N, CA, C and O atoms as a Tinker XYZ file with bonds, in Angstrom:
   240  protein
     1  N   -161.492000   18.654000 -102.803000    73     2
     2  CA  -161.863000   18.157000 -101.492000    64     1     3
     3  C   -161.114000   16.874000 -101.147000    63     2     4     5
     4  O   -160.954000   16.540000  -99.973000    81     3
     5  N   -160.658000   16.158000 -102.168000    73     3     6
     6  CA  -159.965000   14.900000 -101.917000    64     5     7
     7  C   -158.642000   15.121000 -101.193000    63     6     8     9
     8  O   -158.256000   14.309000 -100.352000    81     7
     9  N   -157.946000   16.209000 -101.509000    73     7    10
    10  CA  -156.654000   16.434000 -100.865000    64     9    11
    11  C   -156.817000   16.744000  -99.385000    63    10    12    13
    12  O   -155.915000   16.454000  -98.599000    81    11
    13  N   -157.930000   17.320000  -98.988000    73    11    14
    14  CA  -158.174000   17.566000  -97.564000    64    13    15
    15  C   -158.357000   16.239000  -96.836000    63    14    16    17
    16  O   -157.864000   16.073000  -95.720000    81    15
    17  N   -159.056000   15.301000  -97.451000    73    15    18
    18  CA  -159.212000   13.979000  -96.853000    64    17    19
    19  C   -157.868000   13.272000  -96.740000    63    18    20    21
    20  O   -157.603000   12.610000  -95.736000    81    19
    21  N   -157.026000   13.401000  -97.741000    73    19    22
    22  CA  -155.701000   12.796000  -97.706000    64    21    23
    23  C   -154.843000   13.378000  -96.593000    63    22    24    25
    24  O   -154.134000   12.649000  -95.901000    81    23
    25  N   -154.911000   14.699000  -96.423000    73    23    26
    26  CA  -154.155000   15.336000  -95.340000    64    25    27
    27  C   -154.687000   14.916000  -93.973000    63    26    28    29
    28  O   -153.913000   14.722000  -93.036000    81    27
    29  N   -155.993000   14.778000  -93.859000    73    27    30
    30  CA  -156.584000   14.350000  -92.598000    64    29    31
    31  C   -156.167000   12.920000  -92.252000    63    30    32    33
    32  O   -155.886000   12.618000  -91.092000    81    31
    33  N   -156.126000   12.051000  -93.244000    73    31    34
    34  CA  -155.676000   10.670000  -93.017000    64    33    35
    35  C   -154.208000   10.649000  -92.612000    63    34    36    37
    36  O   -153.825000    9.884000  -91.727000    81    35
    37  N   -153.380000   11.475000  -93.246000    73    35    38
    38  CA  -151.966000   11.548000  -92.876000    64    37    39
    39  C   -151.813000   12.029000  -91.440000    63    38    40    41
    40  O   -150.967000   11.515000  -90.707000    81    39
    41  N   -152.611000   13.000000  -91.027000    73    39    42
    42  CA  -152.558000   13.504000  -89.656000    64    41    43
    43  C   -152.969000   12.423000  -88.662000    63    42    44    45
    44  O   -152.339000   12.270000  -87.615000    81    43
    45  N   -154.013000   11.680000  -88.981000    73    43    46
    46  CA  -154.457000   10.592000  -88.107000    64    45    47
    47  C   -153.374000    9.526000  -87.989000    63    46    48    49
    48  O   -153.131000    9.020000  -86.894000    81    47
    49  N   -152.721000    9.176000  -89.091000    73    47    50
    50  CA  -151.639000    8.189000  -89.039000    64    49    51
    51  C   -150.480000    8.662000  -88.160000    63    50    52    53
    52  O   -149.928000    7.886000  -87.380000    81    51
    53  N   -150.122000    9.925000  -88.289000    73    51    54
    54  CA  -149.024000   10.456000  -87.484000    64    53    55
    55  C   -149.369000   10.416000  -85.997000    63    54    56    57
    56  O   -148.531000   10.040000  -85.177000    81    55
    57  N   -150.584000   10.798000  -85.647000    73    55    58
    58  CA  -150.996000   10.780000  -84.241000    64    57    59
    59  C   -151.092000    9.347000  -83.711000    63    58    60    61
    60  O   -150.734000    9.084000  -82.562000    81    59
    61  N   -151.569000    8.433000  -84.535000    73    59    62
    62  CA  -151.688000    7.035000  -84.128000    64    61    63
    63  C   -150.313000    6.412000  -83.891000    63    62    64    65
    64  O   -150.134000    5.652000  -82.939000    81    63
    65  N   -149.352000    6.723000  -84.740000    73    63    66
    66  CA  -147.985000    6.211000  -84.561000    64    65    67
    67  C   -147.396000    6.732000  -83.254000    63    66    68    69
    68  O   -146.782000    5.976000  -82.501000    81    67
    69  N   -147.583000    8.022000  -82.986000    73    67    70
    70  CA  -147.074000    8.582000  -81.728000    64    69    71
    71  C   -147.777000    7.981000  -80.516000    63    70    72    73
    72  O   -147.134000    7.705000  -79.503000    81    71
    73  N   -149.073000    7.778000  -80.607000    73    71    74
    74  CA  -149.819000    7.176000  -79.509000    64    73    75
    75  C   -149.337000    5.761000  -79.215000    63    74    76    77
    76  O   -149.166000    5.382000  -78.057000    81    75
    77  N   -149.119000    4.983000  -80.277000    73    75    78
    78  CA  -148.590000    3.626000  -80.084000    64    77    79
    79  C   -147.209000    3.649000  -79.438000    63    78    80    81
    80  O   -146.914000    2.832000  -78.567000    81    79
    81  N   -146.373000    4.575000  -79.860000    73    79    82
    82  CA  -145.024000    4.655000  -79.307000    64    81    83
    83  C   -145.065000    5.000000  -77.814000    63    82    84    85
    84  O   -144.324000    4.419000  -77.020000    81    83
    85  N   -145.921000    5.932000  -77.441000    73    83    86
    86  CA  -145.967000    6.351000  -76.037000    64    85    87
    87  C   -146.607000    5.304000  -75.137000    63    86    88    89
    88  O   -146.139000    5.073000  -74.022000    81    87
    89  N   -147.673000    4.669000  -75.612000    73    87    90
    90  CA  -148.425000    3.770000  -74.735000    64    89    91
    91  C   -147.902000    2.343000  -74.756000    63    90    92    93
    92  O   -147.620000    1.782000  -73.698000    81    91
    93  N   -147.767000    1.750000  -75.919000    73    91    94
    94  CA  -147.407000    0.334000  -76.003000    64    93    95
    95  C   -145.899000    0.123000  -75.891000    63    94    96    97
    96  O   -145.451000   -0.759000  -75.158000    81    95
    97  N   -145.120000    0.916000  -76.604000    73    95    98
    98  CA  -143.674000    0.697000  -76.667000    64    97    99
    99  C   -142.892000    1.500000  -75.633000    63    98   100   101
   100  O   -141.663000    1.437000  -75.612000    81    99
   101  N   -143.577000    2.249000  -74.777000    73    99   102
   102  CA  -142.963000    3.015000  -73.692000    64   101   103
   103  C   -141.845000    3.934000  -74.198000    63   102   104   105
   104  O   -140.803000    4.077000  -73.557000    81   103
   105  N   -142.078000    4.543000  -75.340000    73   103   106
   106  CA  -141.176000    5.540000  -75.935000    64   105   107
   107  C   -139.786000    4.981000  -76.266000    63   106   108   109
   108  O   -138.805000    5.726000  -76.268000    81   107
   109  N   -139.699000    3.692000  -76.543000    73   107   110
   110  CA  -138.409000    3.064000  -76.870000    64   109   111
   111  C   -137.999000    3.304000  -78.318000    63   110   112   113
   112  O   -136.809000    3.308000  -78.634000    81   111
   113  N   -138.964000    3.502000  -79.185000    73   111   114
   114  CA  -138.689000    3.635000  -80.614000    64   113   115
   115  C   -138.982000    5.049000  -81.099000    63   114   116   117
   116  O   -139.607000    5.226000  -82.144000    81   115
   117  N   -138.545000    6.043000  -80.363000    73   115   118
   118  CA  -138.874000    7.422000  -80.720000    64   117   119
   119  C   -138.200000    7.859000  -82.023000    63   118   120   121
   120  O   -138.760000    8.667000  -82.763000    81   119
   121  N   -137.006000    7.337000  -82.310000    73   119   122
   122  CA  -136.338000    7.681000  -83.567000    64   121   123
   123  C   -137.095000    7.155000  -84.774000    63   122   124   125
   124  O   -137.271000    7.855000  -85.772000    81   123
   125  N   -137.535000    5.919000  -84.667000    73   123   126
   126  CA  -138.312000    5.326000  -85.761000    64   125   127
   127  C   -139.644000    6.046000  -85.907000    63   126   128   129
   128  O   -140.117000    6.269000  -87.022000    81   127
   129  N   -140.243000    6.404000  -84.790000    73   127   130
   130  CA  -141.516000    7.128000  -84.818000    64   129   131
   131  C   -141.369000    8.478000  -85.497000    63   130   132   133
   132  O   -142.205000    8.856000  -86.317000    81   131
   133  N   -140.324000    9.200000  -85.166000    73   131   134
   134  CA  -140.102000   10.504000  -85.786000    64   133   135
   135  C   -139.826000   10.364000  -87.278000    63   134   136   137
   136  O   -140.275000   11.186000  -88.077000    81   135
   137  N   -139.088000    9.322000  -87.651000    73   135   138
   138  CA  -138.816000    9.075000  -89.066000    64   137   139
   139  C   -140.113000    8.786000  -89.818000    63   138   140   141
   140  O   -140.355000    9.361000  -90.879000    81   139
   141  N   -140.946000    7.903000  -89.277000    73   139   142
   142  CA  -142.213000    7.567000  -89.940000    64   141   143
   143  C   -143.126000    8.786000  -90.031000    63   142   144   145
   144  O   -143.771000    9.007000  -91.056000    81   143
   145  N   -143.181000    9.565000  -88.976000    73   143   146
   146  CA  -144.011000   10.773000  -89.005000    64   145   147
   147  C   -143.503000   11.768000  -90.043000    63   146   148   149
   148  O   -144.297000   12.410000  -90.731000    81   147
   149  N   -142.194000   11.895000  -90.156000    73   147   150
   150  CA  -141.626000   12.803000  -91.154000    64   149   151
   151  C   -141.919000   12.341000  -92.572000    63   150   152   153
   152  O   -142.239000   13.152000  -93.441000    81   151
   153  N   -141.810000   11.040000  -92.805000    73   151   154
   154  CA  -142.107000   10.492000  -94.138000    64   153   155
   155  C   -143.579000   10.698000  -94.483000    63   154   156   157
   156  O   -143.906000   11.080000  -95.606000    81   155
   157  N   -144.461000   10.448000  -93.527000    73   155   158
   158  CA  -145.891000   10.654000  -93.773000    64   157   159
   159  C   -146.176000   12.129000  -94.040000    63   158   160   161
   160  O   -146.999000   12.453000  -94.897000    81   159
   161  N   -145.508000   13.024000  -93.319000    73   159   162
   162  CA  -145.690000   14.456000  -93.542000    64   161   163
   163  C   -145.236000   14.865000  -94.939000    63   162   164   165
   164  O   -145.924000   15.631000  -95.614000    81   163
   165  N   -144.094000   14.365000  -95.374000    73   163   166
   166  CA  -143.577000   14.704000  -96.705000    64   165   167
   167  C   -144.498000   14.161000  -97.792000    63   166   168   169
   168  O   -144.767000   14.849000  -98.776000    81   167
   169  N   -144.977000   12.946000  -97.624000    73   167   170
   170  CA  -145.913000   12.372000  -98.600000    64   169   171
   171  C   -147.206000   13.179000  -98.633000    63   170   172   173
   172  O   -147.732000   13.464000  -99.709000    81   171
   173  N   -147.721000   13.548000  -97.462000    73   171   174
   174  CA  -148.936000   14.359000  -97.406000    64   173   175
   175  C   -148.745000   15.724000  -98.039000    63   174   176   177
   176  O   -149.640000   16.225000  -98.720000    81   175
   177  N   -147.583000   16.329000  -97.819000    73   175   178
   178  CA  -147.301000   17.633000  -98.414000    64   177   179
   179  C   -147.197000   17.537000  -99.932000    63   178   180   181
   180  O   -147.690000   18.410000 -100.646000    81   179
   181  N   -146.563000   16.489000 -100.422000    73   179   182
   182  CA  -146.466000   16.293000 -101.875000    64   181   183
   183  C   -147.845000   16.046000 -102.477000    63   182   184   185
   184  O   -148.158000   16.551000 -103.555000    81   183
   185  N   -148.661000   15.276000 -101.782000    73   183   186
   186  CA  -150.028000   15.018000 -102.235000    64   185   187
   187  C   -150.825000   16.313000 -102.297000    63   186   188   189
   188  O   -151.543000   16.561000 -103.266000    81   187
   189  N   -150.697000   17.136000 -101.264000    73   187   190
   190  CA  -151.389000   18.422000 -101.240000    64   189   191
   191  C   -150.899000   19.339000 -102.361000    63   190   192   193
   192  O   -151.704000   19.978000 -103.039000    81   191
   193  N   -149.586000   19.403000 -102.555000    73   191   194
   194  CA  -149.030000   20.264000 -103.597000    64   193   195
   195  C   -149.470000   19.869000 -104.988000    63   194   196   197
   196  O   -149.799000   20.726000 -105.808000    81   195
   197  N   -149.479000   18.576000 -105.257000    73   195   198
   198  CA  -149.902000   18.134000 -106.585000    64   197   199
   199  C   -151.392000   18.364000 -106.789000    63   198   200   201
   200  O   -151.808000   18.720000 -107.891000    81   199
   201  N   -152.200000   18.172000 -105.762000    73   199   202
   202  CA  -153.636000   18.410000 -105.895000    64   201   203
   203  C   -153.926000   19.896000 -106.061000    63   202   204   205
   204  O   -154.808000   20.282000 -106.829000    81   203
   205  N   -153.187000   20.720000 -105.345000    73   203   206
   206  CA  -153.381000   22.169000 -105.465000    64   205   207
   207  C   -152.978000   22.655000 -106.850000    63   206   208   209
   208  O   -153.659000   23.494000 -107.441000    81   207
   209  N   -151.869000   22.129000 -107.370000    73   207   210
   210  CA  -151.421000   22.511000 -108.717000    64   209   211
   211  C   -152.436000   22.060000 -109.761000    63   210   212   213
   212  O   -152.703000   22.788000 -110.718000    81   211
   213  N   -153.003000   20.872000 -109.589000    73   211   214
   214  CA  -154.006000   20.379000 -110.524000    64   213   215
   215  C   -155.257000   21.248000 -110.482000    63   214   216   217
   216  O   -155.850000   21.542000 -111.520000    81   215
   217  N   -155.652000   21.655000 -109.292000    73   215   218
   218  CA  -156.832000   22.500000 -109.146000    64   217   219
   219  C   -156.609000   23.869000 -109.780000    63   218   220   221
   220  O   -157.515000   24.421000 -110.403000    81   219
   221  N   -155.402000   24.421000 -109.622000    73   219   222
   222  CA  -155.109000   25.720000 -110.222000    64   221   223
   223  C   -155.064000   25.629000 -111.747000    63   222   224   225
   224  O   -155.464000   26.569000 -112.435000    81   223
   225  N   -154.581000   24.506000 -112.278000    73   223   226
   226  CA  -154.523000   24.364000 -113.733000    64   225   227
   227  C   -155.918000   24.150000 -114.322000    63   226   228   229
   228  O   -156.158000   24.503000 -115.477000    81   227
   229  N   -156.829000   23.583000 -113.552000    73   227   230
   230  CA  -158.196000   23.405000 -114.032000    64   229   231
   231  C   -158.936000   24.734000 -114.121000    63   230   232   233
   232  O   -159.817000   24.896000 -114.965000    81   231
   233  N   -158.588000   25.684000 -113.261000    73   231   234
   234  CA  -159.240000   26.994000 -113.277000    64   233   235
   235  C   -158.886000   27.787000 -114.528000    63   234   236   237
   236  O   -159.690000   28.593000 -114.997000    81   235
   237  N   -157.688000   27.567000 -115.074000    73   235   238
   238  CA  -157.237000   28.336000 -116.245000    64   237   239
   239  C   -157.849000   27.860000 -117.494000    63   238   240
   240  O   -157.571000   28.403000 -118.563000    81   239
């Protein structure tokens, strides 16, 4: 269940970064925003993969 919380936090961070870019920065830093969102996505995916692998190894 912990990996679902981690993925949810990563999703909230990605949406918050995009919201800040659109509202406060008037879409001036879209490249940086896309980079940060991509990094957060990759970290979240790695977190999910490692948690899933750990869960599968515990079942065996």
